GUGU-960855 format. One record per residue (C-alpha): y, z, x; residue in one letter; residue number from 1. Coordinates in Angstrom, 1 decimal. Layout:
% residues N
       py       pz       px   residuo   num
        Y        Z        X         a   NUM
...
***
This chain:
% residues 256
       py       pz       px   residuo   num
    -20.0    -10.5     21.2         m     1
    -16.9     -8.4     20.3         s     2
    -16.8     -6.6     17.0         n     3
    -14.3     -8.5     14.9         i     4
    -13.9     -5.5     12.5         l     5
    -12.8     -3.2     15.3         d     6
     -9.3     -2.0     14.4         f     7
     -8.8      0.4     17.2         s     8
     -5.1      0.7     18.1         g     9
     -4.1     -0.9     14.8         k    10
     -2.2      0.5     11.9         v    11
     -3.2     -0.1      8.3         a    12
     -1.4      0.6      5.0         l    13
     -3.2      0.8      1.7         v    14
     -1.6      1.3     -1.7         t    15
     -3.4      2.7     -4.7         g    16
     -5.4      4.6     -2.1         a    17
     -6.2      7.8     -4.1         a    18
     -9.4      6.3     -5.6         a    19
    -11.5      3.2     -6.1         g    20
    -11.0      0.0     -4.0         m    21
     -7.9      1.4     -2.3         g    22
     -9.6      4.6     -1.1         l    23
    -12.7      2.7      0.0         a    24
    -10.6      0.3      2.0         t    25
     -8.5      3.1      3.6         a    26
    -11.8      4.8      4.6         q    27
    -13.2      1.6      6.0         a    28
    -10.0      1.0      8.1         f    29
    -10.2      4.5      9.4         a    30
    -13.9      4.2     10.3         k    31
    -13.0      0.9     12.1         a    32
    -10.6      2.8     14.3         g    33
     -7.2      2.1     12.6         a    34
     -4.5      4.7     12.0         d    35
     -4.2      4.6      8.2         v    36
     -1.4      5.3      5.7         v    37
     -2.8      6.1      2.2         l    38
     -0.2      5.5     -0.5         a    39
     -0.4      6.4     -4.2         d    40
      1.8      7.8     -6.9         f    41
     -0.9     10.5     -7.4         k    42
      0.5     12.7     -4.6         e    43
     -2.0     15.5     -4.6         e    44
     -5.0     13.2     -4.9         a    45
     -4.0     10.9     -2.1         v    46
     -3.1     13.8      0.2         k    47
     -6.5     15.3     -0.4         a    48
     -8.2     12.1      0.7         e    49
     -6.0     11.7      3.8         a    50
     -6.7     15.3      4.7         d    51
    -10.5     14.5      4.6         k    52
    -10.0     11.6      7.0         l    53
     -8.0     13.8      9.4         v    54
    -10.6     16.5      9.2         a    55
    -13.2     13.8     10.2         a    56
    -11.2     13.0     13.3         g    57
     -9.1     10.0     12.1         h    58
     -5.4      9.6     12.2         r    59
     -4.2      9.3      8.6         a    60
     -1.1     10.0      6.6         l    61
     -0.6     10.3      2.8         a    62
      2.6      9.0      1.2         v    63
      3.6      9.3     -2.4         r    64
      4.7      5.9     -3.6         c    65
      5.3      4.3     -7.0         d    66
      5.2      0.6     -6.0         v    67
      7.3     -0.3     -9.0         s    68
     10.2      1.5     -7.3         d    69
     11.7     -0.7     -4.5         d    70
     13.3      2.3     -2.8         a    71
     10.0      4.1     -2.6         q    72
      8.2      1.1     -1.2         v    73
     10.9      0.6      1.5         a    74
     10.6      4.3      2.4         a    75
      6.8      3.9      2.6         m    76
      6.9      1.1      5.1         v    77
      9.6      2.8      7.1         e    78
      7.6      6.0      7.3         r    79
      4.5      4.0      8.4         t    80
      6.4      2.5     11.3         a    81
      8.1      5.8     12.2         a    82
      4.8      7.7     12.2         e    83
      2.6      5.1     14.0         f    84
      5.0      2.6     15.6         g    85
      3.9     -0.5     13.8         r    86
      2.1     -2.1     10.9         l    87
     -0.8     -4.5     11.6         d    88
     -2.7     -4.7      8.3         a    89
     -1.8     -4.0      4.6         a    90
     -3.8     -4.0      1.4         f    91
     -1.5     -4.2     -1.6         n    92
     -4.0     -2.8     -4.1         n    93
     -2.0     -0.6     -6.5         a    94
     -2.5     -1.8    -10.1         g    95
     -2.8     -0.8    -13.7         v    96
     -4.8     -2.2    -16.6         m    97
     -3.0     -3.4    -19.8         a    98
     -3.7     -1.8    -23.1         k    99
     -6.0     -4.1    -25.1         v   100
     -4.0     -5.8    -27.8         v   101
     -3.4     -9.4    -28.9         p   102
     -0.3    -11.0    -27.3         t   103
      1.7    -11.2    -30.6         a   104
      1.2     -7.4    -31.1         e   105
      2.0     -6.4    -27.5         s   106
      5.3     -4.7    -26.6         t   107
      8.0     -5.3    -24.1         r   108
      7.5     -1.8    -22.8         e   109
      3.8     -2.5    -22.0         e   110
      4.7     -5.9    -20.5         w   111
      7.2     -4.3    -18.2         d   112
      4.8     -1.5    -17.2         r   113
      2.0     -3.9    -16.2         v   114
      4.2     -6.5    -14.5         i   115
      6.2     -3.8    -12.8         g   116
      3.2     -2.4    -11.0         v   117
      0.9     -5.4    -10.6         n   118
      3.3     -8.2     -9.8         l   119
      6.7     -6.8     -8.9         r   120
      5.0     -4.0     -7.0         g   121
      3.1     -6.5     -4.9         v   122
      6.3     -8.5     -4.3         w   123
      8.1     -5.3     -3.2         s   124
      5.3     -4.3     -0.8         c   125
      5.2     -7.8      0.6         l   126
      8.9     -7.8      1.1         k   127
      9.1     -4.7      3.3         y   128
      5.7     -5.3      5.0         e   129
      6.7     -8.8      6.0         l   130
     10.0     -7.5      7.4         q   131
      8.2     -5.0      9.6         q   132
      5.5     -7.5     10.7         m   133
      8.1    -10.2     11.4         e   134
      9.8     -7.8     13.9         r   135
      6.5     -7.4     15.6         q   136
      5.5    -11.1     15.4         g   137
      2.1    -10.4     13.9         s   138
      0.2     -8.9     11.0         g   139
     -2.2     -9.6      8.1         a   140
     -1.7     -8.8      4.5         i   141
     -4.2     -8.9      1.6         v   142
     -3.0     -8.6     -2.0         n   143
     -5.4     -7.5     -4.7         n   144
     -5.5    -10.0     -7.5         a   145
     -8.5    -10.4     -9.8         s   146
    -11.0    -12.8    -11.3         v   147
     -8.5    -12.6    -14.1         g   148
     -6.2    -14.7    -11.9         a   149
     -8.7    -17.6    -12.5         l   150
     -9.0    -17.6    -16.2         t   151
     -7.8    -16.0    -19.5         g   152
     -9.0    -12.9    -21.2         n   153
     -8.1    -12.1    -24.8         p   154
     -6.2     -8.8    -25.3         g   155
     -4.8     -8.2    -21.8         i   156
     -2.2    -11.0    -21.5         g   157
      0.2     -9.0    -19.3         s   158
     -2.6     -8.1    -16.8         y   159
     -3.8    -11.7    -16.6         i   160
     -0.3    -13.0    -16.2         a   161
      0.4    -10.4    -13.4         s   162
     -2.8    -11.4    -11.5         k   163
     -2.0    -15.2    -11.8         h   164
      1.4    -14.3    -10.4         g   165
     -0.1    -12.4     -7.4         v   166
     -2.1    -15.5     -6.4         v   167
      1.0    -17.7     -6.6         g   168
      3.1    -15.2     -4.7         l   169
      0.3    -14.9     -2.0         t   170
      0.2    -18.6     -1.5         r   171
      4.0    -18.9     -1.2         t   172
      4.4    -16.0      1.2         a   173
      1.5    -17.3      3.3         a   174
      3.3    -20.7      3.8         l   175
      6.6    -18.9      4.6         e   176
      5.2    -16.6      7.3         y   177
      2.2    -18.2      8.9         v   178
      4.3    -19.7     11.7         k   179
      5.7    -16.3     12.3         r   180
      2.3    -14.8     13.2         g   181
      1.6    -13.3      9.8         i   182
     -1.3    -14.2      7.5         r   183
     -1.2    -13.5      3.8         v   184
     -4.3    -13.7      1.6         n   185
     -5.7    -12.2     -1.6         a   186
     -9.0    -11.0     -3.0         v   187
    -10.2    -11.6     -6.6         n   188
    -12.5     -8.7     -7.4         p   189
    -14.9     -9.1    -10.4         g   190
    -16.3     -6.2    -12.2         l   191
    -16.1     -3.3     -9.7         i   192
    -17.3      0.2    -10.3         d   193
    -13.9      1.9    -10.8         t   194
    -12.0      3.7    -13.5         q   195
     -9.8      0.7    -14.2         i   196
    -12.9     -1.3    -15.1         a   197
    -14.0      1.4    -17.5         r   198
    -10.5      1.4    -19.0         d   199
    -11.1     -2.1    -20.4         v   200
    -13.8     -0.7    -22.6         v   201
    -12.0      2.6    -23.3         s   202
    -14.5      4.5    -21.2         g   203
    -17.5      3.4    -23.3         d   204
    -20.3      3.7    -20.7         e   205
    -22.8      1.8    -22.8         q   206
    -20.4     -1.2    -23.2         a   207
    -19.6     -1.0    -19.5         y   208
    -23.3     -1.1    -18.7         g   209
    -23.9     -4.1    -20.9         e   210
    -21.0     -6.0    -19.2         i   211
    -22.5     -5.1    -15.8         a   212
    -25.8     -6.5    -16.7         k   213
    -24.2     -9.9    -17.5         q   214
    -23.0    -10.3    -13.9         v   215
    -25.4    -12.8    -12.3         p   216
    -26.2    -10.4     -9.4         i   217
    -27.2     -7.9    -12.1         g   218
    -24.7     -5.1    -11.4         r   219
    -21.1     -4.1    -10.9         a   220
    -19.7     -4.4     -7.4         g   221
    -19.0     -1.4     -5.3         r   222
    -15.5     -0.6     -4.0         p   223
    -16.9     -0.7     -0.5         e   224
    -17.8     -4.3     -1.0         e   225
    -14.2     -5.1     -1.6         i   226
    -13.2     -3.1      1.4         a   227
    -15.4     -5.1      3.7         e   228
    -13.8     -8.3      2.4         a   229
    -10.3     -7.0      3.0         v   230
    -11.1     -5.8      6.5         l   231
    -12.6     -9.2      7.3         w   232
     -9.5    -11.0      6.0         l   233
     -7.3     -8.8      8.2         c   234
     -9.5     -9.3     11.2         s   235
     -9.6    -12.0     14.0         p   236
    -12.7    -13.4     12.3         g   237
    -10.4    -14.7      9.5         a   238
     -7.8    -16.0     11.9         s   239
     -7.8    -19.5     10.3         y   240
     -7.7    -18.2      6.7         i   241
     -4.2    -18.5      5.2         v   242
     -3.0    -18.3      1.6         g   243
     -6.5    -18.0      0.1         q   244
     -7.7    -15.9     -2.8         d   245
    -11.3    -14.8     -1.9         l   246
    -13.4    -14.2     -5.0         t   247
    -15.8    -11.3     -4.8         v   248
    -17.5    -11.1     -8.1         d   249
    -21.3    -11.3     -7.9         g   250
    -21.3    -14.8     -9.3         g   251
    -19.3    -14.0    -12.4         m   252
    -16.9    -16.9    -12.3         t   253
    -19.5    -19.6    -11.6         i   254
    -21.9    -18.5    -14.3         a   255
    -22.4    -20.9    -17.3         p   256
***
């Protein structure tokens, strides 16, 4: 039986790749044989991670990109194609957490910041990735949503709204491009061991630990567990999966 997670000869692009789920996914793509573009607005950090992959014998490229800037996103995809010739898989992962504050006390500036990265940034990435993949006639894209796309959560209205939007955008783009050889899906991570998860509790490790204990599986997820889900969704093993948001949450959303 062939290895469905073999990405040899393929090119993958990951945003928000300097740390967390993005970095774990970029590393997983590289280990699976893909040429990988790691994109992040943290230029030095993402370059250091790309350099590590190159030193380990992989083909990797770091690109500075603020996904809320359309011109930077267009340049990112253009550079990917120029460097590696094509784009086969993309994980639109870059995101930010909202400041915890009730909706009536939130600001337009904060709303624009969160929506600009989490939703408009995904739209922008999709736009230019789809254009490249359409020229090829093939490709797979996974957008990073959240279990927050399935429910509400007091205090982070802009974040919740952005993630609901990502799921809706995923479903729409999936229907638009499936007959053009491109599959678009999303993942809904639950509590994953990343800095953004700790930001919700302002870095309070005790509070974070208590939340993790409430997950039915008994712990927070690992970034690598999201990476495996993303690679599968981009693989031939998920060839009939279109417009879905795969929840990876240790049972969080089904718990009473």
